[in-house]
C-alpha positions in Angstrom: 11.6 25.7 3.2 12.5 23.2 5.9 14.4 22.3 9.0 17.4 20.0 9.7 15.9 17.1 11.6 18.9 14.9 12.3 22.4 13.9 11.2 22.4 11.3 8.4 25.3 8.8 8.5 28.8 9.6 9.7 30.2 11.8 7.0 28.5 15.1 7.8 25.2 14.6 6.0 21.9 15.9 7.5 18.3 14.8 7.0 15.9 17.6 6.2 12.2 17.8 6.9 10.9 20.0 4.0 7.9 22.3 4.3 7.2 22.7 0.5 4.6 20.7 -1.3 7.2 19.2 -3.6 10.0 17.7 -1.5 12.5 18.0 -4.3 12.1 21.7 -4.7 14.8 22.3 -2.2 17.3 20.6 -4.5 16.9 23.5 -7.0 19.0 25.7 -4.7 22.7 25.3 -4.0 22.9 28.0 -1.4 20.7 27.8 1.7 20.3 30.2 4.6 20.3 28.4 8.0 18.9 29.9 11.2 20.4 28.3 14.3 20.3 29.7 17.8 19.0 33.1 16.5 21.6 33.7 13.8 21.2 33.3 10.0 24.1 32.1 8.0 24.6 31.3 4.3 25.6 27.7 3.6 26.6 26.1 0.3 25.2 22.6 -0.5 27.8 20.1 -1.8 25.4 17.3 -2.5 21.7 16.7 -1.9 19.0 14.2 -2.9 15.5 13.1 -2.0 15.5 10.2 0.4 12.0 8.8 1.0 9.8 11.7 2.2 12.7 13.9 3.1 16.0 15.3 1.7 19.5 14.4 2.8 22.3 16.9 2.1 26.0 17.4 2.6 26.8 21.1 3.4 30.2 22.6 2.7 32.5 22.3 5.7 30.3 19.8 7.6 32.6 16.8 7.6 31.4 14.4 10.3 28.4 13.3 12.4 29.2 15.6 15.3 29.2 18.7 13.0 25.9 17.5 11.5 24.4 17.0 14.9 25.2 20.6 15.8 22.9 21.7 13.0 19.9 19.8 14.3 16.8 22.1 14.5 18.2 24.7 12.2 15.6 26.3 9.9 16.3 26.5 6.2 15.3 29.4 4.0 15.8 30.5 0.4 15.8 34.2 -0.5 12.4 35.2 -1.8 13.9 36.5 -5.0 14.9 33.0 -5.9 11.5 31.5 -5.6 9.1 31.3 -8.6 6.0 33.6 -8.5 2.9 31.9 -7.0 0.4 31.1 -9.7 -3.3 32.1 -9.7 -5.0 30.8 -6.5 -1.6 29.7 -5.1 0.0 31.1 -2.0 3.3 30.8 -0.2 2.6 30.0 3.4 4.9 32.7 4.6 2.6 35.3 2.9 -0.4 34.1 4.9 1.3 34.4 8.3 0.2 37.5 10.1 -3.0 38.1 8.0 -6.2 38.8 10.0 -8.9 36.1 9.6 -12.6 37.2 9.6 -15.7 35.2 8.8 -18.5 36.1 6.4 -20.3 37.8 9.3 -17.3 40.2 9.7 -16.4 38.6 13.0 -12.6 38.7 13.6 -11.3 35.3 14.5 -7.7 36.2 15.0 -4.4 36.2 13.1 -2.7 33.4 11.1 0.1 32.2 13.4 1.3 29.3 11.3 0.2 26.6 8.8 0.0 22.9 9.3 0.1 20.2 6.6 -2.2 17.3 7.6 -2.0 15.2 4.5 -5.7 15.7 3.7 -5.4 19.5 3.4 -3.4 22.4 4.8 -4.7 24.1 7.9 -4.6 27.7 9.1 -3.6 28.0 12.8 -5.5 31.1 13.8 -4.7 32.7 17.2 -7.2 35.1 18.7 -9.3 34.8 21.8 -8.5 31.2 21.4 -6.7 29.0 18.9 -8.7 27.8 15.9 -7.7 25.3 13.3 -9.3 26.2 10.0 -9.0 24.0 6.9 -7.3 25.9 4.0 -9.7 24.6 1.3 -11.8 26.4 -1.3 -15.1 25.5 0.5 -13.9 27.4 3.6 -11.5 30.1 2.4 -13.6 32.6 0.5 -11.0 35.3 -0.2 -7.4 36.1 0.5 -6.9 39.9 0.2 -3.3 40.7 0.6 -3.9 44.5 0.1 -6.3 44.6 3.1 -4.3 41.9 5.0 -7.4 39.8 5.5 -8.5 36.2 4.9 -12.3 35.8 4.8 -13.6 32.3 5.7 -16.9 30.5 5.9 -16.4 29.6 9.5 -18.7 30.1 12.5 -17.1 32.0 15.4 -18.3 29.3 17.8 -16.3 26.6 16.1 
C-alpha cells in the first residue's frame, strides 16, 4: 500500500508515499503491517491524514522524530481480506507480479517483476532476456488470464 518515506515533524509522525490510485485509501485502515529490515509487525494508527500527494500518520508508540526516523523505508501492507474486491477490468498490482508476459505471436517476453506509476499510465516492468517497460493500457494489454498465469500483450519482441 505504501512506504514510510521520512519523519514528519518532531512528535513521531511519518510521511508516507502511497502506492494506491487513491491516496486516501490508506486512511480506511487503522491497523497496518510494517516490514522493516526483513520483519513484518502489526502497528496501530493513532492519527492519519492526507497531506498534499502523500499521507502523514502517527503510529502508536512512535513518540518522537528519532523513533519516526527509525521507520524510514518500511513497507506498509494491509491484509488482503480487508481490501475490496477488484471490479471488472481492475487489478491489484500485487496480483500481476509474477505473471508471465507473452505477445500475440506467443513469444515469451518475461515475467512481471513490478509495476511503475508514471502519471500518464501504469507500466509493467517485465524481466526476461532483458528488461522491458510495457504500458499497462487497453491498447497494449489484450488479456490477463490469472488461471493460466499469463498476460498477453500487443508488443513486438524487438521493442
